[in-house]
N, CA, C and O atoms as a CHARMM CRD file, in Angstrom:
* protein
*
  368
    1    1 MET  N     11.68800 -14.12900   8.50100 PROA 1      0.00000
    2    1 MET  CA    10.78600 -13.02000   8.25600 PROA 1      0.00000
    3    1 MET  C     11.30000 -12.25600   7.03000 PROA 1      0.00000
    4    1 MET  O     12.50300 -12.06300   6.85900 PROA 1      0.00000
    5    2 ASN  N     10.38000 -11.83900   6.20300 PROA 2      0.00000
    6    2 ASN  CA    10.71700 -11.11200   4.99300 PROA 2      0.00000
    7    2 ASN  C     10.25200  -9.66100   5.10200 PROA 2      0.00000
    8    2 ASN  O      9.59800  -9.27100   6.06900 PROA 2      0.00000
    9    3 LYS  N     10.60500  -8.87400   4.08600 PROA 3      0.00000
   10    3 LYS  CA    10.31600  -7.44900   4.11500 PROA 3      0.00000
   11    3 LYS  C      9.45600  -7.06700   2.90900 PROA 3      0.00000
   12    3 LYS  O      9.68000  -7.53100   1.79100 PROA 3      0.00000
   13    4 LEU  N      8.47500  -6.21400   3.16600 PROA 4      0.00000
   14    4 LEU  CA     7.67100  -5.58800   2.12700 PROA 4      0.00000
   15    4 LEU  C      8.00800  -4.10500   2.13900 PROA 4      0.00000
   16    4 LEU  O      7.78300  -3.41300   3.13200 PROA 4      0.00000
   17    5 THR  N      8.55200  -3.62400   1.01800 PROA 5      0.00000
   18    5 THR  CA     8.76800  -2.19300   0.85200 PROA 5      0.00000
   19    5 THR  C      7.60300  -1.66900   0.04000 PROA 5      0.00000
   20    5 THR  O      7.37400  -2.11000  -1.08600 PROA 5      0.00000
   21    6 LEU  N      6.87900  -0.74300   0.60200 PROA 6      0.00000
   22    6 LEU  CA     5.68800  -0.18700  -0.03400 PROA 6      0.00000
   23    6 LEU  C      5.95200   1.27400  -0.36100 PROA 6      0.00000
   24    6 LEU  O      6.25400   2.08000   0.51900 PROA 6      0.00000
   25    7 TYR  N      5.83200   1.59900  -1.63800 PROA 7      0.00000
   26    7 TYR  CA     6.14200   2.93100  -2.14300 PROA 7      0.00000
   27    7 TYR  C      4.88600   3.55900  -2.74900 PROA 7      0.00000
   28    7 TYR  O      4.12400   2.89200  -3.44900 PROA 7      0.00000
   29    8 PHE  N      4.68100   4.84200  -2.47500 PROA 8      0.00000
   30    8 PHE  CA     3.58100   5.59700  -3.07300 PROA 8      0.00000
   31    8 PHE  C      4.13200   6.96100  -3.44800 PROA 8      0.00000
   32    8 PHE  O      4.59700   7.70500  -2.58400 PROA 8      0.00000
   33    9 LYS  N      4.08300   7.29600  -4.73900 PROA 9      0.00000
   34    9 LYS  CA     4.68500   8.56300  -5.18400 PROA 9      0.00000
   35    9 LYS  C      3.76400   9.75600  -4.95100 PROA 9      0.00000
   36    9 LYS  O      4.14900  10.89200  -5.22700 PROA 9      0.00000
   37   10 GLY  N      2.56300   9.51900  -4.45100 PROA 10     0.00000
   38   10 GLY  CA     1.65100  10.60500  -4.13900 PROA 10     0.00000
   39   10 GLY  C      0.58900  10.78200  -5.20200 PROA 10     0.00000
   40   10 GLY  O      0.72200  10.28600  -6.32000 PROA 10     0.00000
   41   11 ALA  N     -0.45900  11.48900  -4.84600 PROA 11     0.00000
   42   11 ALA  CA    -1.56700  11.76100  -5.75900 PROA 11     0.00000
   43   11 ALA  C     -2.30600  12.98300  -5.25300 PROA 11     0.00000
   44   11 ALA  O     -2.21400  13.35100  -4.08200 PROA 11     0.00000
   45   12 SER  N     -3.03400  13.59700  -6.15800 PROA 12     0.00000
   46   12 SER  CA    -3.87500  14.72300  -5.73700 PROA 12     0.00000
   47   12 SER  C     -5.30800  14.20800  -5.60800 PROA 12     0.00000
   48   12 SER  O     -5.86100  13.61300  -6.53400 PROA 12     0.00000
   49   13 PHE  N     -5.88000  14.44800  -4.46000 PROA 13     0.00000
   50   13 PHE  CA    -7.24000  14.02800  -4.17800 PROA 13     0.00000
   51   13 PHE  C     -8.12200  15.27200  -4.12000 PROA 13     0.00000
   52   13 PHE  O     -7.71700  16.29700  -3.57300 PROA 13     0.00000
   53   14 ILE  N     -9.30900  15.18500  -4.67500 PROA 14     0.00000
   54   14 ILE  CA   -10.21400  16.33000  -4.72800 PROA 14     0.00000
   55   14 ILE  C    -10.62800  16.79200  -3.33400 PROA 14     0.00000
   56   14 ILE  O    -10.61000  17.98800  -3.04300 PROA 14     0.00000
   57   15 ASN  N    -10.99900  15.84800  -2.47600 PROA 15     0.00000
   58   15 ASN  CA   -11.54000  16.22200  -1.16900 PROA 15     0.00000
   59   15 ASN  C    -10.52400  16.12400  -0.02900 PROA 15     0.00000
   60   15 ASN  O    -10.90500  16.22000   1.13700 PROA 15     0.00000
   61   16 ASN  N     -9.21400  15.93100  -0.35000 PROA 16     0.00000
   62   16 ASN  CA    -8.14600  15.90100   0.64000 PROA 16     0.00000
   63   16 ASN  C     -8.40200  14.91400   1.78500 PROA 16     0.00000
   64   16 ASN  O     -8.36300  15.31900   2.94700 PROA 16     0.00000
   65   17 PRO  N     -8.66200  13.63200   1.49400 PROA 17     0.00000
   66   17 PRO  CA    -8.96300  12.66300   2.55300 PROA 17     0.00000
   67   17 PRO  C     -7.70800  12.21800   3.31100 PROA 17     0.00000
   68   17 PRO  O     -6.59100  12.35900   2.81300 PROA 17     0.00000
   69   18 THR  N     -7.90300  11.68700   4.50100 PROA 18     0.00000
   70   18 THR  CA    -6.83300  11.06700   5.27000 PROA 18     0.00000
   71   18 THR  C     -6.63400   9.65300   4.74400 PROA 18     0.00000
   72   18 THR  O     -7.60600   8.96100   4.44300 PROA 18     0.00000
   73   19 LEU  N     -5.39000   9.21900   4.63100 PROA 19     0.00000
   74   19 LEU  CA    -5.06800   7.89900   4.11900 PROA 19     0.00000
   75   19 LEU  C     -4.64900   6.99900   5.27300 PROA 19     0.00000
   76   19 LEU  O     -3.75000   7.34600   6.03900 PROA 19     0.00000
   77   20 HSD  N     -5.30600   5.82800   5.40000 PROA 20     0.00000
   78   20 HSD  CA    -4.97800   4.83700   6.42400 PROA 20     0.00000
   79   20 HSD  C     -4.68000   3.52000   5.72600 PROA 20     0.00000
   80   20 HSD  O     -5.27300   3.20700   4.69400 PROA 20     0.00000
   81   21 LEU  N     -3.74900   2.74200   6.30000 PROA 21     0.00000
   82   21 LEU  CA    -3.35700   1.46500   5.71100 PROA 21     0.00000
   83   21 LEU  C     -3.21800   0.42100   6.80800 PROA 21     0.00000
   84   21 LEU  O     -2.64600   0.68700   7.86500 PROA 21     0.00000
   85   22 TRP  N     -3.74600  -0.76700   6.54600 PROA 22     0.00000
   86   22 TRP  CA    -3.61400  -1.90500   7.44200 PROA 22     0.00000
   87   22 TRP  C     -2.90900  -3.02300   6.69400 PROA 22     0.00000
   88   22 TRP  O     -3.18800  -3.25200   5.51700 PROA 22     0.00000
   89   23 LEU  N     -2.00700  -3.71700   7.35600 PROA 23     0.00000
   90   23 LEU  CA    -1.36400  -4.90100   6.80500 PROA 23     0.00000
   91   23 LEU  C     -1.76100  -6.08200   7.66700 PROA 23     0.00000
   92   23 LEU  O     -1.42600  -6.14200   8.85000 PROA 23     0.00000
   93   24 ASN  N     -2.47800  -7.02100   7.06900 PROA 24     0.00000
   94   24 ASN  CA    -2.96100  -8.21000   7.77600 PROA 24     0.00000
   95   24 ASN  C     -3.71900  -7.85300   9.05200 PROA 24     0.00000
   96   24 ASN  O     -3.55000  -8.49700  10.08700 PROA 24     0.00000
   97   25 GLY  N     -4.54900  -6.82700   8.96700 PROA 25     0.00000
   98   25 GLY  CA    -5.41300  -6.43800  10.07800 PROA 25     0.00000
   99   25 GLY  C     -4.78600  -5.50700  11.10400 PROA 25     0.00000
  100   25 GLY  O     -5.46600  -5.08400  12.03900 PROA 25     0.00000
  101   26 VAL  N     -3.50600  -5.17700  10.95500 PROA 26     0.00000
  102   26 VAL  CA    -2.82400  -4.29400  11.90100 PROA 26     0.00000
  103   26 VAL  C     -2.55800  -2.95900  11.21100 PROA 26     0.00000
  104   26 VAL  O     -1.92200  -2.90700  10.15900 PROA 26     0.00000
  105   27 GLU  N     -3.05800  -1.87800  11.82000 PROA 27     0.00000
  106   27 GLU  CA    -2.87700  -0.56900  11.17900 PROA 27     0.00000
  107   27 GLU  C     -1.41400  -0.16200  11.18600 PROA 27     0.00000
  108   27 GLU  O     -0.72200  -0.27300  12.19800 PROA 27     0.00000
  109   28 VAL  N     -0.96400   0.30800  10.04400 PROA 28     0.00000
  110   28 VAL  CA     0.39300   0.82600   9.91100 PROA 28     0.00000
  111   28 VAL  C      0.38100   2.22500  10.50000 PROA 28     0.00000
  112   28 VAL  O     -0.29900   3.11600   9.99200 PROA 28     0.00000
  113   29 ASP  N      1.13700   2.41400  11.57500 PROA 29     0.00000
  114   29 ASP  CA     1.06200   3.68100  12.29900 PROA 29     0.00000
  115   29 ASP  C      2.10400   4.69100  11.83700 PROA 29     0.00000
  116   29 ASP  O      2.25800   5.74600  12.45200 PROA 29     0.00000
  117   30 GLN  N      2.81500   4.38300  10.76800 PROA 30     0.00000
  118   30 GLN  CA     3.76800   5.34200  10.22400 PROA 30     0.00000
  119   30 GLN  C      3.00400   6.43400   9.47500 PROA 30     0.00000
  120   30 GLN  O      1.87500   6.22000   9.03300 PROA 30     0.00000
  121   31 LYS  N      3.62300   7.59400   9.33600 PROA 31     0.00000
  122   31 LYS  CA     2.96900   8.71000   8.65000 PROA 31     0.00000
  123   31 LYS  C      2.79900   8.36400   7.17200 PROA 31     0.00000
  124   31 LYS  O      3.77900   8.15000   6.45800 PROA 31     0.00000
  125   32 LEU  N      1.56500   8.31200   6.73000 PROA 32     0.00000
  126   32 LEU  CA     1.25400   8.02900   5.33700 PROA 32     0.00000
  127   32 LEU  C      0.82300   9.33500   4.69400 PROA 32     0.00000
  128   32 LEU  O     -0.32000   9.76600   4.84300 PROA 32     0.00000
  129   33 ASP  N      1.72500   9.94500   3.99800 PROA 33     0.00000
  130   33 ASP  CA     1.48200  11.24800   3.39500 PROA 33     0.00000
  131   33 ASP  C      0.90000  11.06900   1.99800 PROA 33     0.00000
  132   33 ASP  O      1.40900  10.27600   1.20700 PROA 33     0.00000
  133   34 LYS  N     -0.16000  11.80100   1.69600 PROA 34     0.00000
  134   34 LYS  CA    -0.79800  11.72000   0.37200 PROA 34     0.00000
  135   34 LYS  C      0.12900  12.21200  -0.73200 PROA 34     0.00000
  136   34 LYS  O     -0.09400  11.93400  -1.91000 PROA 34     0.00000
  137   35 THR  N      1.17300  12.94800  -0.34300 PROA 35     0.00000
  138   35 THR  CA     2.11600  13.42500  -1.34500 PROA 35     0.00000
  139   35 THR  C      3.23400  12.42100  -1.58900 PROA 35     0.00000
  140   35 THR  O      4.11600  12.66300  -2.41200 PROA 35     0.00000
  141   36 GLY  N      3.20500  11.28700  -0.87500 PROA 36     0.00000
  142   36 GLY  CA     4.16000  10.21800  -1.12100 PROA 36     0.00000
  143   36 GLY  C      4.79900   9.68000   0.15100 PROA 36     0.00000
  144   36 GLY  O      4.94200  10.39600   1.14200 PROA 36     0.00000
  145   37 PHE  N      5.18000   8.40400   0.10500 PROA 37     0.00000
  146   37 PHE  CA     5.87800   7.76900   1.21900 PROA 37     0.00000
  147   37 PHE  C      6.55500   6.49500   0.72900 PROA 37     0.00000
  148   37 PHE  O      6.23200   5.96200  -0.33200 PROA 37     0.00000
  149   38 GLU  N      7.48700   6.03300   1.52000 PROA 38     0.00000
  150   38 GLU  CA     8.12000   4.73200   1.32900 PROA 38     0.00000
  151   38 GLU  C      8.29800   4.12300   2.70200 PROA 38     0.00000
  152   38 GLU  O      8.96300   4.70400   3.55900 PROA 38     0.00000
  153   39 ILE  N      7.70600   2.94800   2.92300 PROA 39     0.00000
  154   39 ILE  CA     7.78200   2.29900   4.22400 PROA 39     0.00000
  155   39 ILE  C      8.22900   0.85800   4.04800 PROA 39     0.00000
  156   39 ILE  O      7.95400   0.23200   3.02500 PROA 39     0.00000
  157   40 ASP  N      8.92300   0.33500   5.06200 PROA 40     0.00000
  158   40 ASP  CA     9.34600  -1.06400   5.10400 PROA 40     0.00000
  159   40 ASP  C      8.55600  -1.76600   6.19600 PROA 40     0.00000
  160   40 ASP  O      8.48100  -1.28900   7.32900 PROA 40     0.00000
  161   41 LEU  N      7.96400  -2.90700   5.84300 PROA 41     0.00000
  162   41 LEU  CA     7.14100  -3.66800   6.77500 PROA 41     0.00000
  163   41 LEU  C      7.62200  -5.10900   6.81300 PROA 41     0.00000
  164   41 LEU  O      8.00100  -5.66200   5.78000 PROA 41     0.00000
  165   42 ASP  N      7.61200  -5.73000   7.99800 PROA 42     0.00000
  166   42 ASP  CA     7.94800  -7.14700   8.12300 PROA 42     0.00000
  167   42 ASP  C      6.73200  -7.97700   7.74400 PROA 42     0.00000
  168   42 ASP  O      5.61000  -7.66700   8.14500 PROA 42     0.00000
  169   43 ILE  N      6.95900  -9.04400   6.96300 PROA 43     0.00000
  170   43 ILE  CA     5.86300  -9.92100   6.54200 PROA 43     0.00000
  171   43 ILE  C      6.23400 -11.37400   6.78300 PROA 43     0.00000
  172   43 ILE  O      7.41100 -11.73300   6.82300 PROA 43     0.00000
  173   44 GLN  N      5.20000 -12.21100   6.94300 PROA 44     0.00000
  174   44 GLN  CA     5.36400 -13.65600   7.08400 PROA 44     0.00000
  175   44 GLN  C      4.31400 -14.33200   6.22300 PROA 44     0.00000
  176   44 GLN  O      3.24700 -13.76700   5.98100 PROA 44     0.00000
  177   45 GLY  N      4.61200 -15.54300   5.75800 PROA 45     0.00000
  178   45 GLY  CA     3.63300 -16.30000   4.99100 PROA 45     0.00000
  179   45 GLY  C      3.65500 -15.94400   3.51300 PROA 45     0.00000
  180   45 GLY  O      4.51100 -15.18900   3.05400 PROA 45     0.00000
  181   46 VAL  N      2.69900 -16.50000   2.77600 PROA 46     0.00000
  182   46 VAL  CA     2.65300 -16.35200   1.31600 PROA 46     0.00000
  183   46 VAL  C      1.54000 -15.42600   0.84100 PROA 46     0.00000
  184   46 VAL  O      1.38000 -15.22000  -0.36200 PROA 46     0.00000
  185   47 GLN  N      0.77700 -14.87100   1.76200 PROA 47     0.00000
  186   47 GLN  CA    -0.31000 -13.97000   1.37900 PROA 47     0.00000
  187   47 GLN  C     -0.39600 -12.82500   2.37000 PROA 47     0.00000
  188   47 GLN  O     -0.37700 -13.02900   3.58400 PROA 47     0.00000
  189   48 GLN  N     -0.49100 -11.62100   1.83100 PROA 48     0.00000
  190   48 GLN  CA    -0.62900 -10.41900   2.64700 PROA 48     0.00000
  191   48 GLN  C     -1.92900  -9.72700   2.25700 PROA 48     0.00000
  192   48 GLN  O     -2.27600  -9.65500   1.07900 PROA 48     0.00000
  193   49 THR  N     -2.63800  -9.22400   3.25200 PROA 49     0.00000
  194   49 THR  CA    -3.85800  -8.46700   3.00900 PROA 49     0.00000
  195   49 THR  C     -3.59000  -7.00600   3.35000 PROA 49     0.00000
  196   49 THR  O     -3.22900  -6.66500   4.47600 PROA 49     0.00000
  197   50 ILE  N     -3.77600  -6.16400   2.35400 PROA 50     0.00000
  198   50 ILE  CA    -3.57500  -4.73000   2.53500 PROA 50     0.00000
  199   50 ILE  C     -4.93800  -4.05700   2.42900 PROA 50     0.00000
  200   50 ILE  O     -5.60800  -4.14800   1.40000 PROA 50     0.00000
  201   51 ASP  N     -5.33700  -3.38300   3.49800 PROA 51     0.00000
  202   51 ASP  CA    -6.59300  -2.63200   3.51500 PROA 51     0.00000
  203   51 ASP  C     -6.26200  -1.15100   3.51500 PROA 51     0.00000
  204   51 ASP  O     -5.40500  -0.69000   4.26800 PROA 51     0.00000
  205   52 LEU  N     -6.95500  -0.41600   2.65900 PROA 52     0.00000
  206   52 LEU  CA    -6.75900   1.02500   2.53900 PROA 52     0.00000
  207   52 LEU  C     -8.07000   1.73000   2.82900 PROA 52     0.00000
  208   52 LEU  O     -9.13700   1.26700   2.42800 PROA 52     0.00000
  209   53 LYS  N     -7.98500   2.84700   3.52300 PROA 53     0.00000
  210   53 LYS  CA    -9.14700   3.70500   3.71800 PROA 53     0.00000
  211   53 LYS  C     -8.69700   5.12500   3.42700 PROA 53     0.00000
  212   53 LYS  O     -7.73800   5.61600   4.02200 PROA 53     0.00000
  213   54 PHE  N     -9.38800   5.77800   2.51400 PROA 54     0.00000
  214   54 PHE  CA    -9.08500   7.14600   2.16200 PROA 54     0.00000
  215   54 PHE  C    -10.40800   7.86100   2.01300 PROA 54     0.00000
  216   54 PHE  O    -11.19500   7.56700   1.11300 PROA 54     0.00000
  217   55 GLY  N    -10.64500   8.81400   2.91800 PROA 55     0.00000
  218   55 GLY  CA   -11.96300   9.44800   2.96700 PROA 55     0.00000
  219   55 GLY  C    -13.00100   8.41800   3.36600 PROA 55     0.00000
  220   55 GLY  O    -12.82500   7.70500   4.35300 PROA 55     0.00000
  221   56 LEU  N    -14.08200   8.33400   2.60400 PROA 56     0.00000
  222   56 LEU  CA   -15.14000   7.35800   2.87300 PROA 56     0.00000
  223   56 LEU  C    -14.94000   6.05100   2.12300 PROA 56     0.00000
  224   56 LEU  O    -15.69200   5.10000   2.33400 PROA 56     0.00000
  225   57 ARG  N    -13.94100   5.98800   1.25100 PROA 57     0.00000
  226   57 ARG  CA   -13.69500   4.79000   0.44400 PROA 57     0.00000
  227   57 ARG  C    -12.80100   3.80200   1.17200 PROA 57     0.00000
  228   57 ARG  O    -11.86300   4.18400   1.87100 PROA 57     0.00000
  229   58 LYS  N    -13.11400   2.51000   0.99100 PROA 58     0.00000
  230   58 LYS  CA   -12.29200   1.43100   1.51900 PROA 58     0.00000
  231   58 LYS  C    -11.94500   0.49600   0.38400 PROA 58     0.00000
  232   58 LYS  O    -12.73300   0.29900  -0.54200 PROA 58     0.00000
  233   59 GLN  N    -10.76000  -0.07600   0.46300 PROA 59     0.00000
  234   59 GLN  CA   -10.32300  -1.00000  -0.57500 PROA 59     0.00000
  235   59 GLN  C     -9.42800  -2.05900   0.05500 PROA 59     0.00000
  236   59 GLN  O     -8.65900  -1.76400   0.97000 PROA 59     0.00000
  237   60 GLN  N     -9.52900  -3.28900  -0.43600 PROA 60     0.00000
  238   60 GLN  CA    -8.68200  -4.37300   0.03900 PROA 60     0.00000
  239   60 GLN  C     -7.90900  -4.95600  -1.14100 PROA 60     0.00000
  240   60 GLN  O     -8.46900  -5.19700  -2.21100 PROA 60     0.00000
  241   61 ILE  N     -6.61300  -5.17700  -0.92600 PROA 61     0.00000
  242   61 ILE  CA    -5.75000  -5.78300  -1.93100 PROA 61     0.00000
  243   61 ILE  C     -5.12100  -7.02400  -1.32200 PROA 61     0.00000
  244   61 ILE  O     -4.53300  -6.95800  -0.24200 PROA 61     0.00000
  245   62 ILE  N     -5.24100  -8.15900  -2.00800 PROA 62     0.00000
  246   62 ILE  CA    -4.62100  -9.40700  -1.57800 PROA 62     0.00000
  247   62 ILE  C     -3.34600  -9.59200  -2.39300 PROA 62     0.00000
  248   62 ILE  O     -3.38200  -9.55500  -3.62300 PROA 62     0.00000
  249   63 LEU  N     -2.23400  -9.79000  -1.71700 PROA 63     0.00000
  250   63 LEU  CA    -0.94000  -9.93900  -2.35600 PROA 63     0.00000
  251   63 LEU  C     -0.41500 -11.33900  -2.07200 PROA 63     0.00000
  252   63 LEU  O     -0.13500 -11.67700  -0.92100 PROA 63     0.00000
  253   64 LYS  N     -0.27800 -12.15900  -3.12100 PROA 64     0.00000
  254   64 LYS  CA     0.26200 -13.51800  -2.97700 PROA 64     0.00000
  255   64 LYS  C      1.67300 -13.53300  -3.54300 PROA 64     0.00000
  256   64 LYS  O      1.95100 -12.91000  -4.56800 PROA 64     0.00000
  257   65 HSD  N      2.56400 -14.25700  -2.85700 PROA 65     0.00000
  258   65 HSD  CA     3.97300 -14.26500  -3.23900 PROA 65     0.00000
  259   65 HSD  C      4.65200 -15.51400  -2.69500 PROA 65     0.00000
  260   65 HSD  O      4.05600 -16.27600  -1.93300 PROA 65     0.00000
  261   66 LEU  N      5.89800 -15.71500  -3.09200 PROA 66     0.00000
  262   66 LEU  CA     6.69100 -16.81000  -2.54600 PROA 66     0.00000
  263   66 LEU  C      7.08000 -16.46800  -1.11500 PROA 66     0.00000
  264   66 LEU  O      7.36700 -15.31200  -0.80400 PROA 66     0.00000
  265   67 GLU  N      7.09000 -17.46800  -0.24800 PROA 67     0.00000
  266   67 GLU  CA     7.34100 -17.20000   1.17400 PROA 67     0.00000
  267   67 GLU  C      8.73800 -16.63900   1.43300 PROA 67     0.00000
  268   67 GLU  O      8.93200 -15.88200   2.38500 PROA 67     0.00000
  269   68 SER  N      9.69200 -16.99500   0.61400 PROA 68     0.00000
  270   68 SER  CA    11.07800 -16.59800   0.88500 PROA 68     0.00000
  271   68 SER  C     11.49400 -15.30100   0.19700 PROA 68     0.00000
  272   68 SER  O     12.67600 -14.95500   0.22300 PROA 68     0.00000
  273   69 GLU  N     10.56200 -14.57400  -0.41800 PROA 69     0.00000
  274   69 GLU  CA    10.98800 -13.38100  -1.15500 PROA 69     0.00000
  275   69 GLU  C     10.61700 -12.07800  -0.46000 PROA 69     0.00000
  276   69 GLU  O      9.55300 -11.94700   0.14400 PROA 69     0.00000
  277   70 ASP  N     11.53000 -11.12300  -0.56700 PROA 70     0.00000
  278   70 ASP  CA    11.24100  -9.75600  -0.15700 PROA 70     0.00000
  279   70 ASP  C     10.48900  -9.09700  -1.30600 PROA 70     0.00000
  280   70 ASP  O     10.73800  -9.40500  -2.47100 PROA 70     0.00000
  281   71 LEU  N      9.57400  -8.19400  -0.98200 PROA 71     0.00000
  282   71 LEU  CA     8.74200  -7.56200  -1.99900 PROA 71     0.00000
  283   71 LEU  C      9.00800  -6.07200  -2.06000 PROA 71     0.00000
  284   71 LEU  O      9.15600  -5.40800  -1.03400 PROA 71     0.00000
  285   72 ASP  N      9.06600  -5.55900  -3.27300 PROA 72     0.00000
  286   72 ASP  CA     9.24200  -4.13300  -3.51300 PROA 72     0.00000
  287   72 ASP  C      8.06400  -3.70500  -4.38900 PROA 72     0.00000
  288   72 ASP  O      8.08000  -3.90000  -5.60400 PROA 72     0.00000
  289   73 MET  N      7.04500  -3.12200  -3.76000 PROA 73     0.00000
  290   73 MET  CA     5.77900  -2.85200  -4.43800 PROA 73     0.00000
  291   73 MET  C      5.46100  -1.35600  -4.43500 PROA 73     0.00000
  292   73 MET  O      5.89700  -0.60700  -3.56000 PROA 73     0.00000
  293   74 GLU  N      4.68900  -0.95300  -5.44000 PROA 74     0.00000
  294   74 GLU  CA     4.26700   0.43400  -5.55900 PROA 74     0.00000
  295   74 GLU  C      2.74800   0.51800  -5.59600 PROA 74     0.00000
  296   74 GLU  O      2.08900  -0.21000  -6.33900 PROA 74     0.00000
  297   75 LEU  N      2.20600   1.41000  -4.78600 PROA 75     0.00000
  298   75 LEU  CA     0.77900   1.71900  -4.83400 PROA 75     0.00000
  299   75 LEU  C      0.57000   2.79600  -5.88800 PROA 75     0.00000
  300   75 LEU  O      1.23800   3.82900  -5.86700 PROA 75     0.00000
  301   76 LYS  N     -0.34700   2.55700  -6.79800 PROA 76     0.00000
  302   76 LYS  CA    -0.68900   3.56500  -7.81300 PROA 76     0.00000
  303   76 LYS  C     -2.15600   3.90800  -7.63600 PROA 76     0.00000
  304   76 LYS  O     -2.98400   3.02100  -7.43100 PROA 76     0.00000
  305   77 TYR  N     -2.48000   5.18500  -7.71300 PROA 77     0.00000
  306   77 TYR  CA    -3.84800   5.65500  -7.55100 PROA 77     0.00000
  307   77 TYR  C     -4.40400   6.09000  -8.89800 PROA 77     0.00000
  308   77 TYR  O     -3.74900   6.82000  -9.64100 PROA 77     0.00000
  309   78 SER  N     -5.60800   5.64200  -9.20900 PROA 78     0.00000
  310   78 SER  CA    -6.28800   6.03700 -10.43400 PROA 78     0.00000
  311   78 SER  C     -7.36500   7.06800 -10.09500 PROA 78     0.00000
  312   78 SER  O     -8.34700   6.75200  -9.42400 PROA 78     0.00000
  313   79 ARG  N     -7.17400   8.28800 -10.56000 PROA 79     0.00000
  314   79 ARG  CA    -8.19400   9.32400 -10.32400 PROA 79     0.00000
  315   79 ARG  C     -9.45900   9.00900 -11.10500 PROA 79     0.00000
  316   79 ARG  O    -10.55900   9.35700 -10.67600 PROA 79     0.00000
  317   80 LEU  N     -9.30700   8.34800 -12.26000 PROA 80     0.00000
  318   80 LEU  CA   -10.47100   8.00100 -13.06900 PROA 80     0.00000
  319   80 LEU  C    -11.38000   7.01600 -12.33900 PROA 80     0.00000
  320   80 LEU  O    -12.59400   7.21000 -12.29400 PROA 80     0.00000
  321   81 TRP  N    -10.80000   5.96400 -11.76900 PROA 81     0.00000
  322   81 TRP  CA   -11.58700   4.92200 -11.09800 PROA 81     0.00000
  323   81 TRP  C    -11.71500   5.15000  -9.60100 PROA 81     0.00000
  324   81 TRP  O    -12.58400   4.55500  -8.96400 PROA 81     0.00000
  325   82 GLY  N    -10.87500   5.99100  -9.02900 PROA 82     0.00000
  326   82 GLY  CA   -10.95100   6.27900  -7.59500 PROA 82     0.00000
  327   82 GLY  C    -10.46900   5.14400  -6.72700 PROA 82     0.00000
  328   82 GLY  O    -10.97000   4.95500  -5.61900 PROA 82     0.00000
  329   83 ASN  N     -9.48100   4.36600  -7.22000 PROA 83     0.00000
  330   83 ASN  CA    -8.97000   3.27600  -6.40900 PROA 83     0.00000
  331   83 ASN  C     -7.46600   3.10200  -6.59600 PROA 83     0.00000
  332   83 ASN  O     -6.84400   3.74700  -7.44000 PROA 83     0.00000
  333   84 PHE  N     -6.90400   2.21300  -5.78500 PROA 84     0.00000
  334   84 PHE  CA    -5.48700   1.92400  -5.82300 PROA 84     0.00000
  335   84 PHE  C     -5.25200   0.56800  -6.47400 PROA 84     0.00000
  336   84 PHE  O     -6.12400  -0.30100  -6.45800 PROA 84     0.00000
  337   85 LYS  N     -4.06000   0.39800  -7.04800 PROA 85     0.00000
  338   85 LYS  CA    -3.61500  -0.91900  -7.47300 PROA 85     0.00000
  339   85 LYS  C     -2.17500  -1.06100  -7.00600 PROA 85     0.00000
  340   85 LYS  O     -1.46300  -0.07500  -6.81800 PROA 85     0.00000
  341   86 LEU  N     -1.76800  -2.29700  -6.82600 PROA 86     0.00000
  342   86 LEU  CA    -0.43800  -2.60200  -6.32800 PROA 86     0.00000
  343   86 LEU  C      0.33900  -3.28700  -7.44400 PROA 86     0.00000
  344   86 LEU  O     -0.12100  -4.28700  -7.99400 PROA 86     0.00000
  345   87 ILE  N      1.50900  -2.76000  -7.78200 PROA 87     0.00000
  346   87 ILE  CA     2.31700  -3.34200  -8.84200 PROA 87     0.00000
  347   87 ILE  C      3.75000  -3.53300  -8.36700 PROA 87     0.00000
  348   87 ILE  O      4.20100  -2.87200  -7.43200 PROA 87     0.00000
  349   88 GLN  N      4.46000  -4.44900  -9.02600 PROA 88     0.00000
  350   88 GLN  CA     5.88300  -4.63200  -8.73600 PROA 88     0.00000
  351   88 GLN  C      6.59200  -3.32900  -9.05400 PROA 88     0.00000
  352   88 GLN  O      6.39600  -2.75800 -10.12600 PROA 88     0.00000
  353   89 ARG  N      7.40000  -2.86300  -8.14600 PROA 89     0.00000
  354   89 ARG  CA     8.04900  -1.55900  -8.31900 PROA 89     0.00000
  355   89 ARG  C      9.17700  -1.64100  -9.33300 PROA 89     0.00000
  356   89 ARG  O      9.99300  -2.56200  -9.31500 PROA 89     0.00000
  357   90 LYS  N      9.20000  -0.66600 -10.20700 PROA 90     0.00000
  358   90 LYS  CA    10.27400  -0.54100 -11.18600 PROA 90     0.00000
  359   90 LYS  C     11.16900   0.59700 -10.73700 PROA 90     0.00000
  360   90 LYS  O     10.71900   1.73600 -10.61700 PROA 90     0.00000
  361   91 ARG  N     12.41700   0.29600 -10.49200 PROA 91     0.00000
  362   91 ARG  CA    13.36500   1.31500 -10.04500 PROA 91     0.00000
  363   91 ARG  C     13.79800   2.17900 -11.22100 PROA 91     0.00000
  364   91 ARG  O     14.05800   1.67300 -12.31300 PROA 91     0.00000
  365   92 ASP  N     13.87500   3.48800 -10.99000 PROA 92     0.00000
  366   92 ASP  CA    14.32800   4.41700 -12.02800 PROA 92     0.00000
  367   92 ASP  C     15.84600   4.38500 -12.14900 PROA 92     0.00000
  368   92 ASP  O     16.41400   5.10200 -12.97200 PROA 92     0.00000
């Protein structure tokens, strides 16, 4: 089993929506704060499906990777487009 570290540095949302996240159809029940979070999740296989719901918007991100690698990813929110993207995390 491998690990997915998911980092979100936070964002300001106009309508203050609740943020929900599912990994492969299972809701992540950890506190997902709009001002930022870092969570570690166990993963299996070469493809992960991340579903996000924030307010009335829904978004799905498919993440493909090598089966034997741990992932360190960052969620970035675009206020211009109103959606998230997932990128390889760059450590400061």
